[in-house]
VOGU-129809 format. One record per residue (C-alpha): residue in one letter; z, x, y; chain; residue number from 1. Coordinates in pm, 1 decimal, decimal comma. Layout:
% VOGU-129809
{A {Z X Y} A NUM},
...
This chain:
% VOGU-129809
{M {9252,3 5642,5 10334,1} A 1},
{R {9611,2 5755,3 10324,6} A 2},
{F {9799,8 6043,2 10474,5} A 3},
{A {10123,6 6103,8 10288,4} A 4},
{P {10344,1 6376,4 10436,3} A 5},
{S {10697,6 6459,5 10323,7} A 6},
{P {10971,7 6461,1 10591,0} A 7},
{T {11119,4 6792,5 10479,3} A 8},
{G {11045,7 7014,0 10780,7} A 9},
{M {10830,6 7065,5 11085,9} A 10},
{F {10478,0 6922,4 11076,5} A 11},
{H {10241,5 7182,6 10928,1} A 12},
{V {9911,6 7253,5 11105,6} A 13},
{G {9737,9 7217,7 10769,5} A 14},
{G {9882,6 6868,8 10737,6} A 15},
{A {9759,2 6788,2 11087,0} A 16},
{R {9408,8 6891,8 10987,0} A 17},
{S {9420,9 6666,3 10679,1} A 18},
{A {9546,5 6378,5 10892,3} A 19},
{L {9254,6 6417,6 11134,0} A 20},
{Q {9003,3 6433,0 10850,0} A 21},
{N {9145,7 6116,9 10694,9} A 22},
{W {9147,9 5950,9 11036,3} A 23},
{I {8783,0 6027,8 11106,5} A 24},
{Y {8663,6 5939,5 10756,1} A 25},
{A {8837,4 5602,3 10771,3} A 26},
{K {8678,3 5525,5 11110,5} A 27},
{Q {8333,8 5633,7 10993,6} A 28},
{H {8345,4 5406,5 10689,2} A 29},
{G {8524,6 5105,5 10834,4} A 30},
{G {8835,5 5176,6 10633,1} A 31},
{A {9204,1 5181,0 10714,3} A 32},
{F {9421,6 5483,9 10780,7} A 33},
{V {9753,6 5441,9 10600,2} A 34},
{L {10054,3 5657,2 10685,2} A 35},
{R {10294,8 5680,7 10393,6} A 36},
{V {10604,9 5894,3 10429,5} A 37},
{E {10689,8 6036,2 10086,2} A 38},
{D {11065,4 6041,0 10125,3} A 39},
{T {11183,8 6047,5 9764,7} A 40},
{D {11327,9 6400,1 9793,1} A 41},
{A {11659,3 6271,3 9925,2} A 42},
{A {11822,3 6614,7 9929,6} A 43},
{R {11569,4 6754,8 10179,0} A 44},
{N {11464,5 6449,3 10381,6} A 45},
{R {11598,6 6403,4 10733,1} A 46},
{P {11522,0 6121,1 10979,8} A 47},
{E {11433,1 6368,2 11256,0} A 48},
{W {11158,3 6514,8 11037,4} A 49},
{T {11005,1 6167,6 11004,8} A 50},
{E {11015,9 6120,8 11380,3} A 51},
{G {10862,3 6466,6 11414,3} A 52},
{I {10567,2 6358,3 11199,9} A 53},
{L {10516,2 6043,8 11405,9} A 54},
{S {10536,9 6222,2 11741,8} A 55},
{A {10305,9 6501,7 11624,6} A 56},
{L {10048,1 6245,7 11512,7} A 57},
{D {10085,5 6071,3 11849,3} A 58},
{W {10012,1 6402,7 12020,7} A 59},
{I {9687,0 6469,4 11835,2} A 60},
{G {9559,6 6119,6 11899,2} A 61},
{I {9670,0 5925,5 11590,8} A 62},
{A {9898,7 5696,8 11782,6} A 63},
{R {10161,0 5461,1 11648,4} A 64},
{G {10022,4 5111,0 11625,3} A 65},
{S {9667,3 5227,6 11553,0} A 66},
{Y {9719,4 5268,4 11178,2} A 67},
{E {9891,6 5094,9 10889,2} A 68},
{G {10250,8 5201,4 10843,0} A 69},
{P {10449,6 5407,2 10836,7} A 70},
{Y {10539,2 5299,4 10485,9} A 71},
{F {10810,0 5479,1 10291,4} A 72},
{Q {10766,4 5579,7 9930,4} A 73},
{S {11130,0 5501,8 9854,0} A 74},
{A {11066,6 5135,5 9937,5} A 75},
{N {10833,0 5105,8 9639,3} A 76},
{A {11081,8 5240,3 9384,1} A 77},
{D {11096,4 4916,6 9182,7} A 78},
{E {10719,8 4912,7 9125,2} A 79},
{Q {10724,7 5282,6 9037,4} A 80},
{R {10997,5 5224,2 8777,2} A 81},
{A {10808,8 4924,7 8641,0} A 82},
{A {10495,0 5135,8 8597,2} A 83},
{A {10696,3 5396,5 8408,5} A 84},
{G {10825,3 5120,3 8182,7} A 85},
{R {10473,5 4993,7 8114,9} A 86},
{L {10355,3 5339,7 8018,0} A 87},
{Y {10648,9 5377,8 7778,6} A 88},
{S {10594,1 5035,4 7622,8} A 89},
{A {10224,3 5111,4 7572,4} A 90},
{G {10302,0 5436,8 7392,8} A 91},
{R {10157,1 5645,2 7673,9} A 92},
{A {10494,4 5804,4 7751,8} A 93},
{Y {10800,2 5911,5 7553,6} A 94},
{Y {11154,3 6026,1 7616,1} A 95},
{C {11247,7 6390,4 7587,9} A 96},
{D {11585,5 6565,9 7596,1} A 97},
{C {11453,6 6923,4 7595,0} A 98},
{T {11587,5 7162,5 7852,2} A 99},
{R {11385,0 7450,6 7991,1} A 100},
{E {11598,3 7692,4 7789,9} A 101},
{M {11526,6 7504,0 7466,8} A 102},
{V {11151,4 7519,4 7526,9} A 103},
{Q {11169,9 7892,2 7598,2} A 104},
{A {11374,7 7953,2 7283,5} A 105},
{R {11114,4 7773,1 7070,4} A 106},
{T {10809,9 7933,5 7227,4} A 107},
{G {10955,8 8274,8 7302,8} A 108},
{N {10769,6 8262,8 7634,3} A 109},
{S {10942,0 8200,3 7964,6} A 110},
{Y {10608,2 8101,1 8122,2} A 111},
{A {10489,7 7859,2 7853,4} A 112},
{G {10453,0 7492,3 7933,0} A 113},
{Y {10615,8 7211,7 7741,4} A 114},
{D {10533,8 7224,6 7369,9} A 115},
{G {10538,4 6852,3 7286,7} A 116},
{F {10849,0 6881,0 7067,5} A 117},
{C {10974,5 6527,7 7135,7} A 118},
{R {10642,2 6348,8 7099,6} A 119},
{D {10727,5 6191,8 6764,5} A 120},
{R {11107,1 6187,7 6773,8} A 121},
{N {11109,7 5824,5 6893,7} A 122},
{L {11390,0 5880,4 7140,5} A 123},
{G {11492,4 5594,8 7366,0} A 124},
{P {11621,2 5617,2 7721,0} A 125},
{G {11954,0 5789,7 7761,0} A 126},
{E {12154,3 6049,2 7942,5} A 127},
{G {11964,4 6375,3 7984,0} A 128},
{R {11636,1 6222,3 7868,2} A 129},
{A {11332,3 6243,3 8094,6} A 130},
{L {11019,5 6035,8 8044,9} A 131},
{R {10706,8 6239,5 7972,1} A 132},
{F {10344,2 6126,9 7983,1} A 133},
{R {10158,1 6185,1 7656,2} A 134},
{T {9838,0 6365,5 7753,5} A 135},
{P {9531,1 6330,5 7530,6} A 136},
{D {9487,1 6601,6 7266,5} A 137},
{E {9110,9 6609,2 7299,8} A 138},
{G {8839,3 6560,2 7556,3} A 139},
{E {8838,9 6647,4 7921,6} A 140},
{T {8927,5 6496,2 8257,0} A 141},
{R {8651,5 6510,1 8512,6} A 142},
{V {8747,2 6480,9 8880,5} A 143},
{V {8492,1 6351,4 9131,0} A 144},
{D {8553,3 6561,9 9443,1} A 145},
{L {8342,7 6523,3 9757,6} A 146},
{I {8397,3 6890,0 9847,3} A 147},
{R {8421,6 7064,9 9509,4} A 148},
{G {8176,1 6873,1 9297,7} A 149},
{E {8321,6 6768,2 8961,1} A 150},
{P {8597,6 7005,6 8849,4} A 151},
{T {8664,5 6955,4 8480,1} A 152},
{F {8994,9 7009,0 8298,9} A 153},
{E {9048,0 7031,3 7923,9} A 154},
{N {9307,1 6774,3 7823,5} A 155},
{A {9448,1 7000,6 7554,8} A 156},
{K {9556,1 7245,0 7824,9} A 157},
{I {9745,9 6982,4 8023,9} A 158},
{E {10107,4 6970,1 7909,1} A 159},
{D {10296,5 6645,5 7858,8} A 160},
{F {10437,9 6622,5 8208,9} A 161},
{V {10751,3 6443,8 8332,1} A 162},
{I {10691,8 6117,1 8514,7} A 163},
{A {11053,6 5994,9 8549,5} A 164},
{R {11388,0 6168,4 8556,3} A 165},
{A {11676,7 6088,5 8325,7} A 166},
{D {11820,4 5847,6 8583,6} A 167},
{G {11493,5 5654,3 8579,1} A 168},
{S {11372,0 5768,9 8919,8} A 169},
{P {10998,3 5848,8 8920,7} A 170},
{V {10883,7 6199,2 9009,3} A 171},
{F {10616,8 6269,9 9269,6} A 172},
{L {10318,1 6251,6 9032,6} A 173},
{L {10387,9 5895,4 8920,3} A 174},
{A {10525,4 5767,8 9251,9} A 175},
{N {10217,1 5895,2 9432,4} A 176},
{V {9980,9 5721,0 9192,5} A 177},
{V {10170,8 5391,4 9190,1} A 178},
{D {10184,6 5383,1 9569,1} A 179},
{D {9810,6 5453,2 9593,7} A 180},
{I {9739,7 5172,8 9349,5} A 181},
{T {9973,6 4933,0 9530,4} A 182},
{Q {9811,8 5008,1 9865,5} A 183},
{G {9453,4 4993,8 9739,2} A 184},
{I {9370,0 5354,7 9824,2} A 185},
{T {9007,9 5435,7 9738,4} A 186},
{H {8975,3 5789,0 9878,5} A 187},
{V {9227,3 6071,2 9885,2} A 188},
{I {9170,1 6364,1 10122,7} A 189},
{R {9434,9 6629,9 10082,6} A 190},
{A {9494,4 7004,1 10061,1} A 191},
{E {9347,9 7221,1 9788,2} A 192},
{E {9697,4 7305,7 9664,0} A 193},
{H {9715,0 6957,1 9511,1} A 194},
{L {9403,9 7007,2 9297,5} A 195},
{P {9601,8 7119,0 8986,2} A 196},
{N {9792,4 6788,3 9003,1} A 197},
{T {9475,4 6582,9 9020,4} A 198},
{P {9384,4 6565,6 8648,8} A 199},
{K {9740,8 6458,4 8570,5} A 200},
{Q {9728,8 6189,3 8835,8} A 201},
{Q {9386,7 6076,6 8724,1} A 202},
{L {9516,5 6039,1 8368,2} A 203},
{L {9793,6 5818,8 8508,8} A 204},
{W {9542,6 5603,6 8698,1} A 205},
{D {9344,6 5558,3 8377,4} A 206},
{A {9657,0 5481,6 8173,4} A 207},
{L {9761,2 5216,4 8425,2} A 208},
{G {9419,6 5055,9 8396,1} A 209},
{V {9295,7 5123,2 8748,0} A 210},
{K {8986,0 5314,2 8857,0} A 211},
{P {9088,4 5648,9 9012,3} A 212},
{P {9006,8 5719,1 9376,2} A 213},
{I {8740,0 5954,9 9501,7} A 214},
{W {8902,2 6288,2 9579,0} A 215},
{A {8839,6 6549,1 9844,5} A 216},
{H {9045,0 6867,3 9836,6} A 217},
{V {9007,3 7052,0 10165,3} A 218},
{P {9036,8 7432,1 10170,9} A 219},
{V {9369,0 7608,6 10191,7} A 220},
{V {9458,1 7744,4 10537,3} A 221},
{V {9533,3 8117,8 10539,2} A 222},
{N {9660,5 8382,0 10783,1} A 223},
{E {9489,7 8705,4 10891,0} A 224},
{K {9590,6 8867,3 10559,4} A 225},
{R {9423,3 8579,9 10375,2} A 226},
{Q {9761,1 8458,2 10254,1} A 227},
{K {9833,3 8087,9 10245,3} A 228},
{L {10010,2 7985,7 10567,1} A 229},
{S {10381,3 7978,7 10494,5} A 230},
{K {10661,1 7811,7 10689,9} A 231},
{R {10881,8 8111,0 10607,8} A 232},
{R {10636,3 8371,9 10735,0} A 233},
{D {10384,4 8218,4 10975,9} A 234},
{K {10392,1 7998,7 11283,2} A 235},
{V {10274,9 7674,9 11125,8} A 236},
{A {10463,8 7395,8 11304,7} A 237},
{L {10237,3 7176,7 11514,5} A 238},
{E {10533,4 7092,0 11736,9} A 239},
{A {10579,3 7461,9 11819,5} A 240},
{Y {10221,7 7487,7 11945,8} A 241},
{R {10263,8 7168,4 12146,6} A 242},
{D {10582,9 7294,6 12312,0} A 243},
{E {10427,2 7634,2 12380,0} A 244},
{G {10162,8 7463,8 12588,2} A 245},
{Y {9855,7 7403,0 12376,3} A 246},
{L {9651,9 7101,9 12480,5} A 247},
{A {9610,3 6829,1 12221,8} A 248},
{D {9232,1 6820,5 12268,9} A 249},
{A {9206,3 7195,3 12210,1} A 250},
{M {9429,8 7183,6 11905,5} A 251},
{R {9250,3 6902,5 11728,4} A 252},
{N {8909,1 7053,0 11808,5} A 253},
{Y {9024,1 7382,3 11655,7} A 254},
{L {9187,3 7220,1 11352,7} A 255},
{M {8863,4 7044,1 11267,2} A 256},
{L {8686,8 7381,3 11255,1} A 257},
{L {8905,7 7497,9 10965,9} A 258},
{G {8641,7 7463,3 10696,6} A 259},
{W {8377,9 7273,3 10894,8} A 260},
{A {8159,4 7324,2 11201,1} A 261},
{P {7955,8 7100,6 11435,4} A 262},
{S {7579,2 7139,9 11453,8} A 263},
{N {7388,4 7409,9 11641,9} A 264},
{D {7659,8 7676,8 11607,6} A 265},
{R {7881,8 7496,8 11856,4} A 266},
{E {8258,9 7514,2 11839,6} A 267},
{I {8403,9 7363,7 12156,4} A 268},
{V {8270,2 7009,3 12156,8} A 269},
{P {8392,2 6665,8 12270,0} A 270},
{W {8593,8 6470,3 12017,8} A 271},
{S {8322,5 6203,8 12014,5} A 272},
{V {8080,0 6462,8 11873,2} A 273},
{I {8326,5 6557,2 11599,0} A 274},
{E {8377,4 6191,9 11509,0} A 275},
{E {8003,2 6143,1 11485,3} A 276},
{E {7906,2 6461,4 11301,7} A 277},
{F {8194,9 6530,0 11063,7} A 278},
{R {8102,9 6495,3 10695,8} A 279},
{L {8342,2 6569,5 10412,8} A 280},
{E {8047,5 6683,3 10202,7} A 281},
{D {7985,4 6961,6 10455,9} A 282},
{V {8336,4 7107,2 10435,1} A 283},
{N {8333,3 7462,3 10300,5} A 284},
{P {8567,6 7493,1 9999,6} A 285},
{S {8651,7 7857,0 10080,2} A 286},
{P {8991,3 7936,6 10240,4} A 287},
{A {8998,9 7867,5 10615,0} A 288},
{F {9144,0 8134,1 10846,2} A 289},
{F {9387,0 8001,9 11106,5} A 290},
{D {9319,2 8248,3 11388,4} A 291},
{E {9584,7 8208,7 11655,6} A 292},
{K {9399,5 8442,3 11893,6} A 293},
{K {9092,9 8222,6 11868,6} A 294},
{L {9306,1 7913,4 11921,2} A 295},
{R {9449,5 8069,6 12239,3} A 296},
{A {9098,9 8136,7 12363,7} A 297},
{F {9003,3 7777,9 12282,5} A 298},
{N {9303,8 7650,3 12471,9} A 299},
{G {9222,7 7863,2 12774,2} A 300},
{E {8875,6 7711,4 12785,4} A 301},
{Y {9020,7 7361,4 12770,8} A 302},
{I {9271,6 7443,0 13045,3} A 303},
{R {8999,0 7575,5 13273,0} A 304},
{A {8794,9 7260,9 13212,4} A 305},
{L {9072,0 7041,1 13357,6} A 306},
{T {9056,8 6922,6 13714,4} A 307},
{V {9316,5 7088,7 13936,5} A 308},
{D {9509,1 6761,9 13950,0} A 309},
{G {9484,9 6736,9 13572,5} A 310},
{F {9616,9 7089,6 13537,2} A 311},
{I {9907,5 7017,9 13772,0} A 312},
{A {9996,8 6707,7 13571,7} A 313},
{A {9969,3 6894,6 13241,3} A 314},
{C {10209,8 7165,3 13367,6} A 315},
{Q {10489,2 6923,9 13458,5} A 316},
{P {10688,7 6947,0 13132,0} A 317},
{W {10722,1 7323,5 13178,9} A 318},
{L {10807,9 7289,9 13546,8} A 319},
{T {11094,4 7049,1 13477,5} A 320},
{G {11189,1 7087,3 13109,9} A 321},
{T {11205,8 6821,8 12837,8} A 322},
{A {11406,8 6753,2 12524,1} A 323},
{T {11204,9 7019,4 12340,4} A 324},
{I {11083,7 7243,5 12626,3} A 325},
{P {11347,3 7460,0 12799,5} A 326},
{A {11417,0 7397,4 13166,3} A 327},
{P {11263,0 7656,0 13400,8} A 328},
{P {11488,5 7921,3 13558,5} A 329},
{W {11492,8 7747,7 13896,4} A 330},
{S {11690,1 7437,6 13991,8} A 331},
{P {11509,1 7112,1 14074,3} A 332},
{A {11609,7 7155,4 14438,1} A 333},
{E {11433,7 7492,5 14453,2} A 334},
{F {11101,1 7362,1 14326,3} A 335},
{D {10836,5 7301,5 14592,9} A 336},
{A {10556,2 7078,9 14464,6} A 337},
{A {10333,7 7156,5 14763,5} A 338},
{A {10365,7 7531,7 14706,4} A 339},
{F {10285,3 7487,0 14338,8} A 340},
{A {9977,0 7282,9 14426,5} A 341},
{Q {9857,6 7572,5 14644,2} A 342},
{V {9876,6 7829,5 14362,3} A 343},
{A {9777,4 7595,4 14078,3} A 344},
{P {9402,5 7675,0 14102,3} A 345},
{L {9485,8 8046,5 14076,5} A 346},
{A {9711,6 7995,3 13776,3} A 347},
{Q {9463,2 7767,3 13602,2} A 348},
{T {9216,3 8052,0 13560,4} A 349},
{R {9478,8 8286,2 13414,2} A 350},
{V {9702,0 8102,6 13168,1} A 351},
{A {9600,4 8060,5 12805,6} A 352},
{V {9884,5 7820,8 12725,2} A 353},
{L {10069,5 7597,1 12968,4} A 354},
{G {10404,6 7758,3 12891,5} A 355},
{E {10283,6 8072,2 13070,0} A 356},
{I {10291,5 7887,1 13399,4} A 357},
{V {10664,0 7953,1 13447,4} A 358},
{A {10632,8 8332,9 13451,9} A 359},
{N {10335,9 8306,9 13686,7} A 360},
{V {10508,0 8098,4 13954,5} A 361},
{D {10881,4 8156,9 13920,2} A 362},
{F {10876,9 8402,5 14213,4} A 363},
{L {10802,0 8107,3 14443,5} A 364},
{F {11107,6 7904,9 14345,1} A 365},
{L {11380,2 8159,6 14277,7} A 366},
{A {11602,4 8298,6 14551,2} A 367},
{E {11535,6 8644,9 14409,3} A 368},
{P {11250,3 8745,9 14178,7} A 369},
{A {11322,5 8803,0 13810,8} A 370},
{V {11252,3 9175,7 13785,9} A 371},
{D {11082,4 9327,4 13483,3} A 372},
{E {11259,3 9662,4 13444,6} A 373},
{A {10961,6 9837,9 13286,9} A 374},
{A {10734,3 9720,7 13569,6} A 375},
{W {10992,1 9836,4 13827,6} A 376},
{A {11022,0 10182,2 13671,1} A 377},
{K {10645,8 10227,0 13667,5} A 378},
{A {10580,6 10102,3 14022,0} A 379},
{M {10878,4 10243,3 14212,1} A 380},
{K {10799,8 10611,4 14176,7} A 381},
{D {10778,9 10884,8 14444,0} A 382},
{G {10619,8 10749,5 14758,0} A 383},
{A {10713,1 10387,0 14687,6} A 384},
{A {10991,7 10386,6 14944,9} A 385},
{D {10764,0 10510,1 15221,0} A 386},
{L {10492,3 10263,1 15126,6} A 387},
{L {10734,6 9969,3 15122,5} A 388},
{D {10869,9 10070,6 15464,7} A 389},
{A {10519,9 10088,4 15607,6} A 390},
{A {10411,6 9761,8 15444,3} A 391},
{A {10714,4 9578,2 15583,0} A 392},
{S {10650,5 9707,5 15933,5} A 393},
{A {10279,7 9626,0 15920,4} A 394},
{Y {10339,0 9279,6 15777,2} A 395},
{E {10607,1 9203,0 16034,6} A 396},
{A {10357,8 9276,4 16313,3} A 397},
{L {10078,7 9074,7 16154,1} A 398},
{S {9961,7 8795,9 16381,4} A 399},
{E {9803,2 8576,6 16112,8} A 400},
{W {9976,4 8528,1 15777,9} A 401},
{E {9685,5 8463,6 15541,8} A 402},
{A {9547,9 8631,5 15230,5} A 403},
{G {9258,6 8818,2 15389,9} A 404},
{A {9471,1 8971,4 15664,3} A 405},
{L {9746,3 9058,7 15416,5} A 406},
{K {9497,1 9241,1 15197,0} A 407},
{D {9334,1 9431,3 15482,5} A 408},
{T {9671,8 9538,0 15618,1} A 409},
{L {9800,3 9675,0 15287,0} A 410},
{E {9466,4 9841,0 15219,0} A 411},
{Q {9504,7 10026,6 15551,3} A 412},
{V {9864,3 10124,3 15472,2} A 413},
{G {9749,6 10265,4 15139,1} A 414},
{A {9451,5 10448,4 15286,5} A 415},
{E {9679,6 10625,1 15532,7} A 416},
{R {9864,2 10764,2 15228,5} A 417},
{G {9556,7 10846,0 15024,1} A 418},
{L {9601,3 10544,9 14796,5} A 419},
{K {9345,2 10292,4 14684,4} A 420},
{L {9444,7 9928,5 14710,5} A 421},
{G {9535,1 9899,1 14341,6} A 422},
{K {9793,4 10174,6 14373,4} A 423},
{A {9920,8 10055,4 14710,9} A 424},
{Q {9983,5 9700,6 14599,8} A 425},
{A {10175,7 9788,9 14280,4} A 426},
{P {10519,8 9841,8 14443,3} A 427},
{V {10466,9 9545,2 14676,4} A 428},
{R {10380,0 9317,0 14383,5} A 429},
{V {10687,3 9420,8 14185,3} A 430},
{A {10910,0 9391,6 14492,6} A 431},
{V {10792,1 9039,7 14568,6} A 432},
{T {10720,6 8888,3 14225,0} A 433},
{G {10926,7 9108,9 13994,3} A 434},
{R {10626,6 9179,2 13772,0} A 435},
{S {10325,7 9407,7 13760,9} A 436},
{V {10082,7 9131,2 13663,8} A 437},
{G {10045,9 8775,9 13782,4} A 438},
{L {9859,8 8563,2 14029,3} A 439},
{P {9642,5 8728,2 14298,1} A 440},
{L {9892,1 8911,9 14516,9} A 441},
{F {9776,0 8828,1 14866,3} A 442},
{E {9726,3 8456,8 14800,4} A 443},
{S {10077,9 8461,3 14650,7} A 444},
{L {10224,3 8626,9 14960,9} A 445},
{A {10050,5 8373,1 15180,7} A 446},
{V {10220,8 8086,8 14995,6} A 447},
{L {10557,6 8261,6 14972,3} A 448},
{G {10563,9 8307,2 15350,2} A 449},
{R {10638,7 8589,5 15591,2} A 450},
{E {11017,9 8563,4 15593,4} A 451},
{R {11069,8 8565,8 15216,1} A 452},
{T {10803,3 8830,0 15159,6} A 453},
{L {10959,1 9070,9 15410,1} A 454},
{A {11308,1 9007,0 15277,4} A 455},
{R {11199,6 9097,9 14923,2} A 456},
{I {11009,6 9408,6 15026,8} A 457},
{R {11312,1 9532,4 15222,3} A 458},
{A {11553,7 9445,0 14943,9} A 459},
{A {11344,2 9645,7 14697,2} A 460},
{R {11327,9 9936,9 14943,2} A 461},
{A {11704,4 9936,0 14974,0} A 462},
{K {11738,0 9992,0 14598,7} A 463},
{L {11531,7 10311,3 14604,5} A 464},
C-alpha cells in the first residue's frame, strides 16, 4: 500500500482519511504502508508542507518509523525518464509539438481533447516537443476496483496524453506509475477524483509490461451543500483541527466514518474495533458528507471520556501556547495549576474542543476579566447596581466561602428584589468572569476567592 501526498499545502482531511484506510488495509493483509511524497511540482512544493504531512500523520497515529519512507518522487527521476524512453523506443509514445491553440484551431472546439495530429509525423525529441502516449484505437480498459466494481472505459475516447514534458521531465501520470512499479505496489487506495486518470495509468502499466494494481477509489468528501471540500472555501486542513483542540482519537474515528460504518449502527468505537471491522468492499461509493457539527459532538464525547488527569494533560498546549497554538492571554506567572485542577472537571463537561478551555478559565488567571461588551450591556441594566452592592455586602459577611453558601446568599439577595436566581446571578457573573456563559458560577467564585471576587464586583459597580 502507498500513500502519496503532494507537499503543496496544508494536509487535507480527505487525504488523512485515505492514509488511515491504506494504513488499516496494509495491517489487515500483512502488507507494508509506503509513504511517498510526490514532490515533482517544484514551483509549488515547500519543505514545511512536507513536514506538515509528517506531523499530521504522527498526530493521527501513523508515526514516523512505523512505515516505509518517506520516499520522494523526485529521487526516482532517472527511472521515470528511462521508462519514457522505453515507451518511445517501443512505438508506444511519440513526440508532439502541438500547442493548445493549434489543437483548438484544427478542431474548432476549445474543449476538445488532443486530436492525434502528430501520431505519424515521426518527430524526434526537441525543443517544444512533449512525449505523448499512443492510446489504443479500439477495445476498452477495464479497471478492477474494490469499491466500484469494474468501471470500463472505451479506449477510443481516451486521448493521447502527455507523459513527459519537452525538457524530458515526466508528468504525474507516468511518474506515479513508474514509482508504483519500482516500489512493488499491489493495491492503490485513493480518492475518487483520481478515477478518470486510472485507465490512462493502467494503459501505462500494461505498456511497461507489469500487471496493474488493484484499485480502490474512495468517495469524494463534500460539504453541507454537497460540494467537494475545497481548500479555498472550506476548513479542510487537518492541522487546523488539531490546533483548534480536536483529539486525535476523535478525528480518526470520525474520518473512518466518511463512507463506512462499524457494525450494529455504532459510530463512536475504539480504534481496535475499526481495525478489525473495516473492509474496503463495504465502503459506500456515494459522496461522504464532512459534518463539522457532528465532528464537534464526537470530540466532546471523547473529551468527556478522558480521566480528569488526562483532560488536564490534554489542555496543556492551550494553557501555555506552542509553535502553532497561540499563547493564552495570561502570563506564565499568573497561571495557577492548582486552581486549574479545581475547575478542570467542570470545564471537561462543557468544552467541545480543547481550545475553548482558555475562554472558560481566563478569569482565574487575569488581573481583570476580559469583558464581553454585549454580555455587559445585557446584564448591567436597571437594578444591576443595587444588586451588585447587596451581593458584595452579603458576600463580605459570609462566614464560609464555598459554592453552596455562595449560591444560597445570592439567591436570597435576588429574592429580596423579586428576582429568581438566574436573573440575580447575571450581573455577578459578568462582573467576575466578563462573560454571560461559562463554568458554574458559584464553584468558580469559590476557586477565585473572596478577595478577588469582591474586588471585581465592586469594580463593576463603580462603572455603573
